[in-house]
C-alpha positions as CSV (number, residue, x, y, z in Angstrom):
1,M,3.4,-3.2,-54.7
2,M,4.0,-6.7,-53.3
3,M,1.2,-9.2,-54.0
4,I,0.2,-11.4,-51.2
5,R,-1.1,-14.6,-52.7
6,E,-0.7,-17.0,-49.6
7,W,-0.5,-16.8,-45.9
8,K,3.4,-17.1,-46.1
9,D,3.6,-14.0,-48.2
10,I,2.5,-11.7,-45.4
11,P,5.5,-9.4,-44.4
12,D,6.9,-10.0,-40.9
13,E,6.1,-6.6,-39.7
14,L,2.4,-6.9,-40.8
15,L,2.3,-10.4,-39.3
16,M,3.5,-9.1,-35.9
17,Q,1.0,-6.2,-36.0
18,I,-1.8,-8.7,-36.6
19,L,-0.5,-11.2,-33.8
20,S,-0.3,-8.3,-31.4
21,L,-4.1,-8.1,-31.5
22,L,-4.5,-11.7,-30.7
23,D,-4.5,-13.8,-27.4
24,D,-1.5,-15.9,-26.6
25,Q,-3.4,-19.2,-27.4
26,T,-4.0,-18.0,-30.9
27,V,-0.5,-16.7,-31.4
28,I,0.8,-20.3,-30.3
29,T,-1.6,-21.8,-33.0
30,A,-0.4,-19.3,-35.6
31,S,3.2,-20.4,-35.1
32,H,2.2,-23.7,-36.6
33,V,0.8,-22.3,-39.8
34,C,4.0,-22.7,-41.7
35,H,7.9,-22.6,-41.2
36,G,7.9,-18.9,-42.1
37,W,5.3,-17.9,-39.5
38,R,7.1,-20.1,-37.0
39,D,10.5,-18.5,-37.6
40,S,9.0,-14.9,-37.6
41,I,6.9,-15.5,-34.3
42,S,9.9,-17.2,-32.6
43,F,12.1,-14.3,-33.4
44,A,9.6,-11.5,-32.5
45,L,7.7,-12.8,-29.6
46,T,8.9,-11.4,-26.2
47,H,5.7,-11.9,-24.0
48,L,3.9,-15.0,-23.3
49,S,1.3,-16.1,-20.8
50,L,0.1,-19.8,-20.4
51,S,-2.1,-19.2,-17.5
52,W,-5.0,-20.2,-19.7
53,C,-3.7,-23.7,-20.0
54,S,-5.6,-25.9,-17.6
55,K,-3.9,-29.1,-18.4
56,N,-0.6,-30.3,-20.0
57,M,1.0,-27.1,-19.3
58,N,4.3,-28.8,-18.6
59,N,4.3,-30.5,-21.9
60,L,3.3,-27.3,-23.7
61,V,6.2,-25.5,-22.0
62,L,8.8,-28.3,-23.0
63,S,7.7,-28.0,-26.6
64,L,7.6,-24.1,-26.8
65,A,10.7,-23.3,-24.9
66,P,13.1,-24.3,-27.8
67,K,11.2,-22.2,-30.2
68,F,10.4,-19.1,-28.3
69,T,14.0,-18.2,-27.4
70,K,13.5,-14.5,-27.3
71,L,11.0,-14.2,-24.5
72,H,11.5,-11.3,-22.0
73,T,8.2,-12.2,-20.0
74,L,6.9,-15.7,-19.3
75,I,3.8,-16.1,-17.1
76,L,3.1,-19.7,-16.0
77,R,0.6,-19.0,-13.1
78,Q,-1.6,-22.2,-12.5
79,D,-4.9,-22.8,-10.8
80,K,-3.7,-26.4,-10.2
81,P,-0.2,-27.5,-10.1
82,Q,1.1,-28.8,-13.5
83,L,4.7,-27.6,-13.8
84,E,7.6,-29.8,-13.1
85,D,11.2,-29.2,-12.9
86,N,12.1,-30.2,-16.4
87,A,9.9,-27.5,-17.8
88,V,11.5,-24.7,-15.8
89,E,14.9,-26.3,-16.7
90,A,14.0,-25.9,-20.4
91,V,13.0,-22.4,-20.1
92,S,16.3,-21.6,-18.3
93,K,18.1,-23.3,-20.9
94,F,16.5,-21.9,-24.1
95,C,15.3,-18.4,-22.9
96,P,18.5,-16.5,-21.8
97,D,16.8,-13.0,-22.1
98,L,14.1,-13.7,-19.7
99,Q,13.4,-10.8,-17.4
100,V,10.0,-11.6,-15.9
101,L,9.0,-15.1,-14.6
102,D,5.8,-16.1,-12.8
103,L,5.6,-19.6,-11.3
104,S,3.2,-18.9,-8.7
105,K,1.2,-22.0,-7.2
106,S,3.8,-24.4,-8.8
107,F,3.5,-27.0,-5.8
108,K,5.3,-29.6,-7.8
109,L,8.5,-27.7,-8.2
110,T,11.6,-28.6,-6.2
111,D,14.9,-26.8,-5.6
112,R,16.2,-28.1,-8.9
113,S,14.1,-25.3,-10.6
114,L,15.5,-22.6,-8.4
115,Y,19.2,-23.7,-9.1
116,A,18.3,-23.8,-13.0
117,I,16.9,-20.1,-12.6
118,A,19.7,-19.1,-10.8
119,L,22.4,-20.6,-13.2
120,S,20.7,-18.6,-16.2
121,G,18.8,-15.8,-14.6
122,C,21.4,-13.1,-14.6
123,D,19.1,-10.6,-16.2
124,L,15.9,-11.7,-14.3
125,R,14.2,-8.4,-12.8
126,K,10.7,-9.8,-11.7
127,L,10.3,-13.4,-10.0
128,N,6.9,-14.5,-8.6
129,I,7.2,-17.9,-6.9
130,S,4.4,-17.3,-4.2
131,G,2.9,-20.3,-2.9
132,C,5.6,-22.6,-3.9
133,S,6.0,-24.3,-0.5
134,T,8.7,-26.9,-1.3
135,F,11.6,-24.7,-2.1
136,S,14.5,-24.5,0.6
137,D,16.2,-21.3,2.1
138,T,19.5,-22.7,0.7
139,A,18.2,-22.7,-2.9
140,L,16.6,-19.3,-2.6
141,A,19.8,-18.0,-1.0
142,Y,21.8,-19.4,-4.1
143,L,19.4,-17.7,-6.4
144,A,19.7,-14.4,-4.8
145,S,23.6,-14.6,-5.0
146,L,23.3,-14.8,-9.0
147,C,20.1,-12.9,-9.9
148,R,21.4,-9.6,-8.5
149,K,19.3,-7.4,-10.9
150,L,15.8,-8.4,-9.2
151,K,13.6,-5.5,-8.6
152,V,10.4,-7.5,-7.8
153,L,10.3,-10.7,-5.8
154,N,7.0,-12.4,-4.7
155,L,7.7,-14.9,-1.9
156,C,4.2,-14.9,-0.3
157,G,3.7,-18.4,1.3
158,C,7.1,-19.7,0.7
159,V,7.3,-21.0,4.3
160,K,10.3,-23.2,4.0
161,A,12.4,-20.9,1.6
162,V,12.0,-17.8,3.5
163,S,14.3,-17.8,6.6
164,D,16.6,-15.1,8.0
165,T,19.5,-16.9,6.3
166,A,17.7,-16.4,2.9
167,L,16.9,-12.8,3.7
168,Q,20.4,-12.1,4.6
169,A,21.6,-13.3,1.2
170,I,18.8,-11.3,-0.6
171,G,19.9,-8.2,1.4
172,H,23.5,-8.8,0.6
173,Y,23.1,-9.5,-3.2
174,C,19.9,-7.9,-4.4
175,N,20.6,-4.3,-3.7
176,E,18.1,-3.0,-6.5
177,L,15.2,-4.6,-4.9
178,Q,12.1,-2.4,-4.8
179,F,9.1,-4.8,-4.3
180,L,9.2,-7.8,-1.9
181,N,6.2,-9.8,-0.6
182,L,7.1,-11.9,2.6
183,G,3.5,-12.6,3.6
184,W,3.0,-15.4,6.0
185,C,6.6,-16.3,6.1
186,E,6.4,-17.0,9.8
187,Q,10.0,-18.1,10.3
188,I,11.6,-14.8,9.8
189,S,12.7,-12.4,12.6
190,D,14.2,-9.0,13.0
191,V,17.5,-10.4,11.8
192,G,16.2,-11.2,8.5
193,V,14.1,-8.0,7.9
194,M,16.9,-5.6,9.2
195,S,19.4,-7.3,6.7
196,L,16.8,-6.4,4.0
197,A,16.6,-2.8,5.4
198,Y,20.3,-2.2,5.3
199,G,20.8,-4.1,2.0
200,C,18.2,-2.9,-0.1
201,P,17.7,0.9,0.3
202,D,15.5,1.4,-2.7
203,L,12.7,-0.8,-1.3
204,R,9.3,0.7,-2.2
205,T,6.8,-2.0,-1.2
206,L,7.2,-4.6,1.6
207,D,4.6,-7.1,2.8
208,L,5.2,-8.5,6.2
209,C,1.6,-9.6,6.9
210,G,1.6,-12.7,9.1
211,C,5.3,-12.5,10.0
212,V,4.4,-13.0,13.8
213,L,8.0,-13.0,15.1
214,I,9.1,-9.4,14.0
215,T,9.2,-6.5,16.4
216,D,9.7,-2.7,16.5
217,D,13.2,-3.2,15.5
218,S,12.4,-4.3,12.0
219,V,10.1,-1.3,11.4
220,I,12.6,1.2,12.9
221,A,15.3,-0.2,10.5
222,L,13.0,0.1,7.7
223,A,12.0,3.7,8.5
224,N,15.7,4.7,9.0
225,R,17.3,3.0,6.0
226,C,14.5,2.9,3.2
227,P,13.7,6.5,2.4
228,H,11.5,5.4,-0.7
229,L,9.2,3.0,1.2
230,R,5.7,3.7,0.0
231,S,3.7,0.5,1.1
232,L,4.1,-1.6,4.3
233,G,2.1,-4.5,5.3
234,L,2.1,-5.3,9.0
235,Y,-1.1,-7.3,9.3
236,Y,-1.2,-9.6,12.3
237,C,2.3,-8.5,13.4
238,K,1.1,-8.4,17.0
239,N,4.6,-7.4,18.5
240,I,4.6,-3.9,16.9
241,T,4.2,-1.3,19.3
242,D,3.9,2.6,19.3
243,R,7.8,2.7,19.0
244,A,7.5,1.6,15.3
245,M,4.8,4.1,14.6
246,Y,6.7,7.0,16.0
247,S,9.7,5.8,13.9
248,L,7.7,6.0,10.7
249,A,6.4,9.4,11.5
250,Q,9.7,10.6,12.3
251,S,11.2,9.2,9.0
252,K,9.2,12.0,7.0
253,V,11.3,14.5,8.8
254,N,14.6,12.5,8.5
255,N,14.1,11.7,4.7
256,K,13.2,15.5,4.0
257,M,16.7,16.5,5.7
258,W,18.4,13.8,3.7
259,G,16.8,14.7,0.5
260,S,17.4,18.3,0.8
261,V,21.1,17.5,0.8
262,N,20.8,15.1,-2.2
263,G,18.0,16.7,-4.1
264,E,16.0,13.5,-4.1
265,Y,13.1,14.3,-1.6
266,D,9.8,12.8,-2.6
267,E,7.0,14.8,-0.7
268,D,4.5,11.9,-1.0
269,G,6.2,9.4,1.4
270,L,4.2,6.4,2.8
271,R,1.0,5.8,0.7
272,S,-0.2,2.5,2.2
273,L,0.2,1.0,5.7
274,N,-1.6,-2.1,6.9
275,I,-1.7,-2.4,10.7
276,S,-4.8,-4.6,11.0
277,Q,-4.7,-6.8,14.1
278,C,-1.8,-4.8,15.6
279,T,-3.7,-4.5,18.8
280,S,-1.0,-3.2,21.0
281,L,-1.0,0.2,18.9
282,T,-2.5,3.5,20.5
283,P,-4.3,6.2,18.8
284,S,-1.9,8.8,19.5
285,A,1.0,6.9,17.7
286,V,-1.1,6.1,14.7
287,Q,-2.4,9.6,14.2
288,A,1.1,10.7,14.4
289,V,1.9,8.6,11.3
290,C,-1.3,9.6,9.6
291,D,-0.6,13.3,10.1
292,S,2.9,12.8,8.8
293,F,1.9,11.2,5.6
294,P,-1.2,13.0,3.8
295,A,-1.5,10.0,1.2
296,L,-2.6,7.8,4.1
297,H,-6.4,7.7,4.2
298,T,-9.0,6.4,6.7
299,C,-11.9,7.9,4.8
300,S,-14.6,5.8,2.9
301,G,-13.4,4.6,-0.5
302,R,-9.8,5.6,0.0
303,H,-8.7,3.2,2.5
304,S,-4.9,3.2,2.4
305,L,-4.4,3.3,6.2
306,I,-6.0,-0.1,7.1
307,I,-6.8,-0.7,10.9
308,S,-9.5,-3.3,10.8
309,G,-9.7,-5.5,14.0
310,C,-8.2,-2.6,16.0
311,L,-11.1,-1.3,17.9
312,N,-9.0,1.0,19.9
313,L,-7.9,3.0,16.8
314,T,-11.3,4.1,15.7
315,S,-10.7,7.7,16.7
316,V,-7.6,7.8,14.1
317,H,-8.6,10.0,11.0
318,C,-7.0,11.3,7.9
319,A,-7.1,15.0,6.9
320,C,-10.1,14.3,4.7
321,C,-12.1,13.4,7.6
322,I,-10.7,16.1,9.9
323,R,-11.2,19.1,7.6
324,P,-15.0,18.7,7.2
325,H,-15.4,18.3,11.0
326,R,-13.3,21.5,11.6
327,A,-15.5,23.4,8.8
328,I,-18.8,22.4,10.6
329,N,-17.4,23.5,14.1
330,S,-16.2,26.9,12.5
331,F,-19.7,28.1,12.0
332,P,-21.1,30.4,14.8
333,H,-23.8,29.0,16.8
334,S,-27.0,30.9,16.4
335,A,-28.2,32.8,19.5
336,H,-30.9,31.2,21.7
């Protein structure tokens, strides 16, 4: 039996089991105990979050990136902007296996960071740059052209980067995309969204909240070309009319026909729909969508069909609400 006399004598397997129980801040501290621990942690550590770091995150990333070269996931979410381009460039240089990167609220970053990620991010699957308002659409389009394995992309609030040109690039190159958040990217129009619909047929979640220029044409394209769509956010998209709703309702039938041929039909269909502040919609059109997708709920505690701000839609109800009402009405009235 091996005798453990000093900290450095702990076997790597046991060390990693111990470290798996600790928070990331403690793991970083442990990497400074001795060369053996540093080498073991550097080789084995694949997930790291520095969101707890309230100051000097940039210097910390610069010091850690050359050591933790096996990272698959790196979370650099900030409450106040700290990261600068040189830190992202260091991560891109030293962490070639990175698949998940969160840079949300990094207001100090410029296009240099996106170009660095693009040049080394061929294996990137998830990227969150929400709130990064300084990136340009040219840099985002370049990133899309090289990071073709992206499945999850959060661009909420990236008002300068998200244009129709950028979305056309994403639709052309990122054909595996499943989750996309475009919330409050007010420049985009039907041109960009339709490019996504045609180029990203595996889209599951799409948030278009606050994209005020889009019309029914965007929703119709999504309904016809994205059979796996499960969540759609249209909050404050005031140009959406009944045509869009009826196309969504009809998509259930179309997808069923297509799935029966390919053996891929998913009975659940749309599970979340936000049409708050879409004041042009009528109850009959929205009810048609609700009737087509049983997973959409208006009942208390299960709101997955969100219609707040649409007073004309108060008569829309899901199956949960309708059944009890019908059950009550089915009892015979007592004789008077």
